[in-house]
N, C-alpha and C positions, 0 to 999 in steps of 0.2 A: 696168509702172510708168508713171504718167501723165507727160505732158510739162509743161513750165512753162506753156505756153499753156492746157492743160486745167486745170491747177491755178488759173490766173488766172480762168478762167471759173467754177470752183467757188467761189473766194473772192468774186467779184462776186455770185454767187447767195447766199452766206452773208450778205454785207452787205445785200443787198436784202431778206433775211428777218430782219433785226434781230440778226444775230449778229456784227457787226463789232467789238464791244467785247470779245469773248472772246480769250484768249491764243492765240497761234498760233506755229508754228515752220515756217520754210521750209527744206526739206532737199534739197540737191542732192548726190547720191551722189559725183559726181566731185570737187566742191569739198570735200566732207567728207573724202574719201580723201586729197586733197592736203594739207588742213589737218592731218590725223592724221600724215602722213609728216613734215611740217615741224615739227610739235609746238612752235610758238613759245611756247605757254603753259607748256611743260614739265610738262604734266599726264600722268597715267598712268591706265590702266584698273584697276578693282578687279574681280577675278574670283574666284568661289567656286562650287564644285559643291554645289548644294542641291536639296532636293525641290521639286516643282512648287508645293506649298503655301507653302513659304518664299519662293520667287521671287515669287509673287503678293503675299504680305504685304509683302515688301521694296518692290515696285513701288507698291503702294497707299500705303505710308507715305512713300516718296520723293516721289511725286506730290503727296501732301498737303502736305509741307513746301515743295516748290518752288512749289506753287500759292499757298500763304499768303505766302511770302517774295518770290517772283518772281525771285530771283537764285540760281542753282544753287549757286555757291560758298558763299554765305552760308547757304543752306539746309543744305548738308552740314555746315558748321561748327557750326551749331546742333544738328543731329542728333548729331554726335560729342560735342559738349559735354554734351548731355543724357545720352548713354550713359556718359560718363566720371563722371557724378555718382553712378552706381549702385555701391555697394561690392562688393568681391570676395565678401564674406560673403553678401550678398543674392543674388548671381549663383549661388554654389555651393548655397545653400539652395534656390533656385528649381529648379536642375538636379536636386537630390535629390528634390524633390517630383514632378518629371516622369518620373523613372526608373521603369520597370515593375519590379515585385517578383517 
């Protein structure tokens, strides 16, 4: 794993090559582990066992929403709101269409 100094060098390189305007996240494993332990935000992880294809699709859509909205909490709220608009009947009908006969 790169050090903070190595990441700073890489960030300067990105800035020098015109990429300074792009979104970025600084991730420090020790700081993140401490933050998760303290959980001041009272947030929780969502876990599900899914296929590789489903995981890729989830990550694609999650990144799409977060990229458009720029705020994770708002992005998730919008995703859940959109999902709640789909009726139970539409969900079960779609599931029946997908079932192998």
